[in-house]
C-alpha positions as CSV (number, residue, x, y, z in Angstrom):
1,M,-6.1,-26.1,-48.5
2,P,-6.5,-23.8,-51.5
3,D,-3.5,-21.6,-50.9
4,V,-0.8,-24.0,-49.6
5,T,-0.2,-26.4,-52.5
6,P,1.8,-24.0,-54.7
7,T,4.5,-23.5,-52.1
8,V,4.6,-27.2,-50.9
9,V,5.2,-28.3,-54.4
10,R,7.6,-25.5,-55.2
11,K,9.8,-26.3,-52.3
12,T,10.0,-30.0,-53.0
13,A,10.1,-30.0,-56.8
14,F,13.8,-29.0,-57.2
15,A,14.5,-32.6,-58.3
16,L,12.5,-32.4,-61.5
17,T,14.5,-33.9,-64.3
18,A,13.5,-32.6,-67.7
19,S,15.9,-34.3,-70.1
20,L,14.0,-33.6,-73.2
21,A,15.6,-32.9,-76.5
22,L,12.7,-31.7,-78.5
23,L,13.4,-28.7,-80.7
24,T,11.0,-25.8,-81.4
25,T,11.2,-23.3,-84.2
26,A,10.9,-19.6,-84.0
27,C,8.2,-19.1,-86.7
28,T,4.7,-18.1,-85.8
29,G,3.9,-20.4,-82.9
30,Q,5.1,-23.4,-84.8
31,S,6.9,-26.5,-83.4
32,G,7.3,-28.9,-86.3
33,S,3.8,-29.7,-87.3
34,G,2.3,-28.8,-83.9
35,A,0.9,-25.4,-84.8
36,T,-0.8,-26.2,-88.1
37,D,-4.2,-27.0,-86.6
38,D,-7.2,-24.8,-87.3
39,A,-8.4,-23.5,-83.9
40,S,-11.8,-22.6,-85.4
41,K,-12.6,-26.2,-86.0
42,D,-14.3,-28.5,-83.5
43,T,-11.5,-30.0,-81.4
44,T,-10.6,-31.4,-77.9
45,I,-7.4,-30.5,-76.0
46,N,-6.0,-32.0,-72.8
47,F,-5.2,-29.7,-69.9
48,W,-3.1,-31.1,-67.1
49,H,-2.8,-29.2,-63.8
50,A,-1.5,-29.9,-60.3
51,W,-4.4,-28.6,-58.1
52,S,-6.0,-31.3,-56.0
53,A,-8.1,-29.8,-53.1
54,P,-11.8,-29.9,-53.8
55,N,-12.3,-26.1,-54.0
56,E,-9.2,-25.8,-56.2
57,V,-10.5,-28.4,-58.6
58,K,-13.9,-26.7,-58.7
59,A,-12.1,-23.4,-59.4
60,V,-10.2,-24.9,-62.4
61,R,-13.5,-26.3,-63.8
62,S,-15.1,-22.9,-63.5
63,L,-12.2,-21.3,-65.3
64,V,-12.3,-23.9,-68.1
65,A,-16.1,-23.6,-68.3
66,G,-15.7,-19.9,-69.0
67,F,-13.3,-20.6,-71.8
68,E,-15.5,-23.2,-73.4
69,K,-18.4,-20.8,-73.3
70,A,-16.2,-18.2,-75.2
71,H,-14.8,-20.9,-77.5
72,P,-17.7,-23.4,-78.0
73,N,-15.7,-25.4,-80.6
74,I,-12.8,-26.1,-78.3
75,H,-13.5,-28.8,-75.7
76,V,-11.1,-29.2,-72.8
77,N,-10.4,-32.5,-71.1
78,I,-9.1,-31.6,-67.6
79,V,-6.7,-33.9,-65.7
80,G,-5.8,-32.7,-62.2
81,N,-3.4,-33.6,-59.4
82,M,-0.5,-34.0,-61.8
83,T,3.0,-33.7,-60.4
84,D,5.8,-32.3,-62.4
85,D,7.3,-35.7,-62.7
86,K,4.1,-37.1,-64.3
87,I,3.8,-34.0,-66.6
88,N,7.5,-34.4,-67.6
89,Q,7.0,-38.1,-68.5
90,A,3.9,-37.2,-70.6
91,L,5.7,-34.3,-72.3
92,R,8.5,-36.7,-73.3
93,S,6.2,-39.5,-74.6
94,G,3.4,-37.4,-76.3
95,G,0.4,-39.3,-77.7
96,G,-3.3,-38.7,-77.8
97,N,-3.7,-38.7,-74.0
98,A,-0.7,-36.5,-73.3
99,P,-1.3,-32.8,-72.3
100,D,-1.6,-30.1,-74.9
101,V,-1.5,-27.5,-72.1
102,I,0.2,-27.9,-68.7
103,S,0.2,-26.0,-65.5
104,S,3.0,-26.3,-62.9
105,F,3.7,-24.8,-59.5
106,T,7.4,-25.0,-60.0
107,T,8.7,-21.7,-61.4
108,N,12.2,-22.9,-60.6
109,N,12.0,-25.3,-63.5
110,V,11.2,-22.8,-66.2
111,G,14.8,-22.9,-67.3
112,K,14.6,-26.7,-67.8
113,F,11.2,-26.5,-69.6
114,C,12.5,-23.8,-72.0
115,S,16.0,-25.1,-72.7
116,S,14.9,-28.7,-73.2
117,G,12.2,-27.8,-75.7
118,A,9.5,-29.5,-73.6
119,L,7.3,-26.5,-74.0
120,V,7.1,-24.2,-77.0
121,D,8.2,-20.6,-77.2
122,L,5.1,-18.5,-76.6
123,N,6.6,-15.3,-77.9
124,P,5.3,-15.9,-81.5
125,F,1.8,-16.6,-80.2
126,F,1.8,-13.4,-78.1
127,K,3.0,-11.4,-81.1
128,K,0.4,-12.9,-83.4
129,S,-2.3,-12.1,-80.9
130,G,-1.0,-8.5,-80.4
131,I,-0.3,-9.0,-76.7
132,D,2.8,-7.4,-75.1
133,P,3.8,-9.5,-72.2
134,E,5.9,-6.7,-70.6
135,A,2.8,-4.5,-70.5
136,T,0.5,-7.3,-69.4
137,F,2.3,-9.1,-66.5
138,P,4.0,-7.7,-63.4
139,K,7.8,-7.5,-63.9
140,P,8.9,-10.4,-61.7
141,M,6.2,-12.7,-63.3
142,N,7.3,-11.6,-66.7
143,E,10.9,-12.5,-65.8
144,Y,10.3,-16.0,-64.2
145,T,8.3,-17.3,-67.2
146,Q,11.1,-17.1,-69.7
147,F,14.7,-18.3,-70.0
148,D,17.4,-17.1,-72.4
149,G,15.0,-15.3,-74.6
150,N,12.6,-18.2,-74.8
151,R,9.2,-17.4,-73.2
152,C,8.0,-21.0,-72.9
153,T,5.5,-20.3,-70.1
154,A,3.1,-17.7,-69.0
155,P,2.1,-16.7,-65.4
156,L,-1.2,-18.2,-64.1
157,L,-1.8,-16.5,-60.7
158,G,1.0,-15.6,-58.4
159,D,2.3,-15.8,-54.8
160,A,3.6,-12.7,-53.0
161,Y,5.6,-12.8,-49.8
162,G,5.1,-10.3,-47.0
163,L,5.1,-10.0,-43.2
164,Y,2.5,-11.2,-40.8
165,Y,2.5,-9.8,-37.3
166,N,0.7,-10.2,-34.1
167,K,-1.0,-6.8,-33.5
168,T,-1.9,-7.7,-29.9
169,A,1.8,-8.6,-29.1
170,F,2.9,-5.4,-30.8
171,K,0.6,-3.2,-28.7
172,K,1.7,-5.0,-25.5
173,A,5.4,-4.4,-26.4
174,G,4.7,-0.7,-27.2
175,I,5.4,-1.1,-30.9
176,A,3.3,1.3,-32.9
177,H,3.6,0.0,-36.4
178,P,5.2,-2.9,-38.4
179,P,8.9,-2.5,-39.2
180,K,9.8,-0.9,-42.5
181,T,13.5,-1.4,-42.4
182,W,15.6,-4.4,-41.3
183,S,17.1,-2.4,-38.4
184,E,13.5,-1.7,-37.2
185,F,12.7,-5.4,-37.7
186,E,15.7,-6.5,-35.8
187,A,14.8,-4.2,-32.8
188,D,11.2,-5.3,-32.9
189,A,12.1,-9.0,-33.0
190,K,14.3,-8.7,-29.9
191,K,11.6,-6.6,-28.1
192,L,8.9,-9.2,-28.9
193,T,11.1,-12.1,-27.7
194,I,10.2,-13.4,-24.2
195,P,12.6,-16.2,-23.1
196,E,11.4,-19.0,-20.9
197,G,13.6,-21.7,-19.5
198,D,15.8,-22.9,-22.4
199,G,13.1,-21.9,-24.9
200,Y,10.7,-19.0,-25.3
201,R,7.3,-18.1,-24.1
202,Q,7.2,-15.9,-27.2
203,L,9.7,-15.6,-30.0
204,G,9.7,-12.4,-32.0
205,F,10.7,-14.1,-35.2
206,M,12.1,-17.5,-36.2
207,P,15.1,-16.5,-38.4
208,N,16.5,-20.0,-39.1
209,Y,16.3,-21.1,-42.7
210,H,14.4,-24.1,-41.6
211,G,11.8,-21.8,-40.2
212,W,9.0,-22.5,-42.7
213,E,9.2,-19.7,-45.4
214,S,12.3,-18.0,-44.2
215,T,14.4,-19.3,-47.1
216,T,17.4,-17.6,-48.6
217,E,15.6,-16.4,-51.7
218,H,12.8,-14.9,-49.6
219,Y,15.2,-13.0,-47.4
220,F,17.4,-11.9,-50.3
221,G,14.5,-10.7,-52.4
222,Q,14.5,-7.5,-50.3
223,F,18.1,-6.8,-51.2
224,S,17.4,-7.0,-55.0
225,P,20.2,-9.5,-55.7
226,Q,21.6,-10.2,-59.2
227,Y,22.1,-14.0,-59.1
228,F,24.0,-14.1,-62.4
229,G,26.2,-11.8,-64.4
230,K,25.9,-11.1,-68.1
231,D,28.4,-13.9,-68.7
232,G,26.0,-16.4,-67.0
233,K,28.4,-16.8,-64.0
234,S,27.1,-16.8,-60.4
235,N,27.2,-13.4,-58.7
236,V,26.9,-14.9,-55.2
237,A,30.4,-14.0,-54.2
238,T,30.5,-10.6,-56.0
239,D,27.1,-8.9,-55.5
240,P,27.1,-7.3,-52.0
241,A,23.4,-8.2,-51.6
242,F,24.2,-11.8,-50.8
243,E,26.8,-10.9,-48.1
244,K,24.4,-8.4,-46.6
245,G,21.5,-10.9,-46.6
246,F,23.6,-13.7,-44.9
247,T,25.0,-11.2,-42.4
248,L,21.5,-9.9,-41.5
249,Q,20.1,-13.4,-41.0
250,K,23.1,-14.7,-39.0
251,R,22.9,-11.6,-36.7
252,L,19.2,-12.3,-36.1
253,V,20.0,-15.9,-35.2
254,D,22.7,-14.9,-32.7
255,E,20.7,-12.0,-31.2
256,L,17.5,-14.1,-30.7
257,G,19.3,-16.9,-28.7
258,G,21.6,-18.7,-31.0
259,F,21.1,-21.4,-33.6
260,Q,20.9,-24.4,-31.1
261,R,18.4,-22.8,-28.8
262,L,16.2,-21.7,-31.8
263,E,16.4,-25.1,-33.3
264,R,15.4,-26.8,-30.0
265,F,12.4,-24.5,-29.8
266,R,11.5,-25.0,-33.4
267,A,11.4,-28.8,-32.9
268,T,8.6,-28.3,-30.3
269,L,6.4,-26.2,-32.7
270,G,3.6,-27.1,-35.0
271,D,4.2,-27.8,-38.7
272,E,3.8,-25.2,-41.5
273,W,0.5,-26.4,-42.8
274,G,-1.4,-27.4,-39.7
275,P,-3.6,-25.3,-37.3
276,K,-0.8,-25.4,-34.7
277,H,1.6,-23.3,-36.8
278,P,3.4,-21.2,-34.2
279,F,2.2,-17.9,-35.7
280,H,-1.4,-19.1,-35.3
281,T,-0.8,-20.1,-31.7
282,G,1.0,-16.8,-30.8
283,Q,4.3,-18.6,-30.1
284,V,6.0,-16.6,-32.8
285,A,5.0,-12.9,-33.1
286,M,6.2,-12.2,-36.7
287,Q,6.1,-14.5,-39.7
288,L,7.6,-14.2,-43.3
289,D,4.9,-15.8,-45.5
290,G,2.8,-15.8,-48.6
291,E,-0.7,-14.5,-49.2
292,W,-2.2,-17.9,-48.5
293,R,-1.3,-17.6,-44.8
294,L,-4.0,-15.1,-44.0
295,G,-6.9,-17.5,-44.7
296,M,-5.1,-20.3,-42.9
297,A,-4.3,-18.2,-39.8
298,E,-7.9,-16.9,-39.6
299,E,-9.3,-20.4,-39.9
300,A,-7.2,-21.4,-36.8
301,K,-9.1,-18.7,-34.8
302,P,-6.1,-17.0,-33.2
303,K,-6.5,-15.2,-29.9
304,F,-5.0,-12.0,-31.3
305,E,-5.5,-9.6,-34.2
306,I,-3.5,-10.4,-37.3
307,G,-1.6,-7.6,-39.1
308,V,-0.2,-7.8,-42.6
309,A,2.5,-5.6,-44.1
310,P,5.3,-5.8,-46.7
311,L,8.6,-7.3,-45.6
312,P,11.2,-4.7,-44.4
313,V,13.9,-3.5,-46.7
314,P,17.5,-2.7,-46.1
315,D,18.0,0.7,-44.4
316,D,19.7,2.1,-47.5
317,R,16.7,1.0,-49.6
318,A,14.1,2.6,-47.4
319,A,12.4,4.2,-50.5
320,Q,11.7,0.7,-51.8
321,Y,9.5,-0.3,-48.9
322,G,6.5,-2.0,-50.2
323,K,8.2,-4.5,-52.5
324,G,8.5,-8.3,-51.9
325,Y,9.5,-11.6,-53.4
326,I,7.2,-12.9,-56.1
327,T,6.7,-16.4,-57.6
328,G,3.6,-18.3,-58.8
329,T,2.0,-20.9,-61.1
330,I,3.0,-21.2,-64.7
331,T,1.3,-22.6,-67.8
332,G,2.6,-23.6,-71.2
333,I,2.0,-25.6,-74.4
334,A,3.5,-29.0,-75.0
335,A,5.9,-29.3,-77.9
336,T,4.5,-32.7,-78.6
337,S,1.0,-31.3,-79.1
338,H,-0.5,-31.3,-82.6
339,K,-3.2,-28.8,-81.5
340,Q,-1.0,-25.9,-80.5
341,N,-3.2,-23.1,-81.9
342,A,-6.2,-24.4,-80.0
343,A,-4.0,-24.8,-76.9
344,W,-2.9,-21.2,-77.3
345,E,-6.5,-20.1,-77.2
346,L,-6.8,-21.7,-73.7
347,V,-3.5,-20.3,-72.5
348,K,-4.3,-16.9,-73.8
349,Y,-7.7,-16.9,-72.0
350,M,-6.4,-18.2,-68.7
351,T,-3.5,-15.8,-68.5
352,T,-4.6,-12.6,-70.2
353,D,-8.4,-12.4,-70.0
354,T,-8.9,-10.0,-67.1
355,D,-12.2,-11.3,-65.9
356,A,-11.0,-14.9,-66.2
357,V,-7.8,-14.1,-64.2
358,V,-9.8,-12.2,-61.5
359,G,-12.4,-15.0,-61.2
360,F,-9.7,-17.6,-60.8
361,A,-7.8,-15.5,-58.3
362,N,-11.0,-15.0,-56.2
363,D,-11.7,-18.7,-56.2
364,I,-8.1,-19.9,-55.4
365,H,-7.2,-16.9,-53.2
366,N,-3.9,-16.3,-54.9
367,V,-2.6,-13.1,-56.4
368,P,-3.8,-12.2,-59.9
369,S,-1.1,-12.4,-62.6
370,T,-1.8,-9.4,-64.8
371,L,-1.5,-5.7,-64.1
372,A,-5.1,-5.2,-65.2
373,A,-6.4,-7.9,-62.9
374,L,-4.5,-6.5,-59.9
375,K,-6.5,-3.3,-60.3
376,S,-9.9,-4.9,-61.1
377,P,-12.9,-3.8,-59.0
378,K,-14.2,-7.3,-59.4
379,L,-11.5,-8.7,-57.0
380,T,-13.0,-9.8,-53.7
381,Y,-10.7,-10.1,-50.7
382,D,-10.0,-9.3,-47.1
383,P,-8.7,-5.7,-46.9
384,R,-5.4,-7.0,-45.6
385,F,-5.0,-9.0,-48.7
386,K,-4.4,-5.8,-50.7
387,T,-0.9,-5.7,-49.2
388,F,-0.1,-8.7,-51.5
389,L,-1.8,-7.1,-54.5
390,D,0.4,-4.0,-54.0
391,I,3.5,-6.1,-53.6
392,A,2.8,-8.0,-56.8
393,G,2.3,-4.8,-58.7
394,N,5.3,-3.0,-57.2
395,P,8.0,-2.5,-59.9
396,D,10.7,-3.0,-57.3
397,S,9.5,-6.5,-56.3
398,T,11.9,-9.3,-57.2
399,T,12.0,-13.0,-58.1
400,S,14.8,-15.6,-58.6
401,P,15.8,-16.1,-62.3
402,A,15.4,-19.2,-64.3
403,S,18.4,-21.5,-64.8
404,I,19.2,-24.3,-67.2
405,N,19.3,-26.8,-64.3
406,G,16.2,-25.5,-62.6
407,G,16.4,-24.5,-58.9
408,V,19.7,-26.3,-58.3
409,Y,21.5,-23.0,-57.7
410,L,18.9,-22.0,-55.1
411,V,19.4,-25.3,-53.3
412,T,23.2,-24.7,-53.3
413,I,22.7,-21.3,-51.8
414,Q,20.3,-22.6,-49.2
415,Q,22.7,-25.3,-48.2
416,F,25.4,-22.8,-47.6
417,G,22.9,-20.9,-45.5
418,Y,22.4,-23.9,-43.3
419,D,26.1,-24.3,-42.8
420,Y,26.7,-20.6,-42.1
421,E,23.8,-20.1,-39.6
422,S,24.8,-23.2,-37.7
423,G,28.4,-22.2,-37.4
424,K,29.7,-25.0,-39.6
425,V,31.1,-22.4,-41.9
426,T,32.5,-19.2,-40.3
427,D,34.3,-17.4,-43.2
428,L,31.4,-15.8,-45.1
429,K,33.5,-14.5,-48.0
430,A,35.3,-17.7,-48.6
431,G,32.1,-19.7,-48.3
432,L,30.4,-17.4,-50.9
433,K,33.2,-18.0,-53.3
434,K,33.0,-21.7,-52.9
435,T,29.2,-21.6,-53.3
436,A,29.5,-19.5,-56.5
437,A,32.1,-22.0,-57.9
438,Q,29.8,-24.9,-57.2
439,I,26.9,-23.1,-59.0
440,D,29.0,-22.4,-62.0
441,T,30.2,-26.1,-62.1
442,D,26.6,-27.4,-61.9
443,I,25.4,-25.1,-64.7
444,A,28.3,-26.0,-66.9
445,Q,27.6,-29.7,-66.5
446,A,23.9,-29.2,-67.3
447,K,24.6,-27.6,-70.7
């Protein structure tokens, strides 16, 4: 499944523990003696990545083959199917078989990778090569690959989240176009919902946070939240975006039948990665999901026409319609590597060479990770896929920022979401204050 692995790993890798204490220097790409190698000499570097499906592995090999053709003196030993835990252990221990270059699906752990010194700061390398990351990568990707001024990773393809909808069900319900605002979405979700017994013959949308990709950060991305203030403290209780996001989701839960009824129905549905996903079967008419869902849904041979559109935006942000939440795969150079200049040549090629990025995106069916690649005429895709390309290139699109303890703060927010949607917590403002305090405590303990 070429397009599902990034999200599976990203959702389950919050527990990564990067307790490294390696230090990097700020001089031109140097980390101790790591960047003293001559990249023009014959050498071999190790590249560890997490892809595992046959077509993904083939795509990685093709990408590396292109690099080796352009750099015949640098040979790349590829090691695939590497989890973040395995990568972390290797980064800690170093040695001849350890990776020089790594790739991870877990953007939430960039803060750990950077603050621990596990990966070197790439800013000096970019500067030496005359590459401006801000002019090269989409804004959200540029943001999630650095932490506290340390750009220890670079984006290597991305994921963009949008709205999938059942065109046949829309037409039957008399809905002419996909919703652009949350109020339109709310009305459509109710109109598309057909109750049956204590469940549903068709549910307009599964709003519950356990509803596959309907996580708090994916909802909130449309509200452009500021997760942290300039002082590093959590903004969950002070930025109105969070209260608006939680309020919207809870209202959807209540209006579409209530938490218990929705959960009972959800328990009868297929899983996220199988052919019986409820959007594929028509049991759910709208689905918040990433670009990979299109191929998976078509493979399931649905009995309806699939539509793709950006997620709706708040009514007071109607002019921003077209944006979405962005995340993706990251790559970096191990601080323990003694071949960092040669490693940089590989990282530079994979992340900034337009044809390389485009070719890899075509093979993996993910979103390209440079502004130039997003506009390349060499991209091949279903016309509906352009929605995700446009979301990735939209300057209003958002992501969730890196934190010193990885994605712990997102897990804390998500847990509060579970408590609030289920009715376990009823005072939203008080709950947000408690959540913010917990986030601040966790971050302070991680420093």
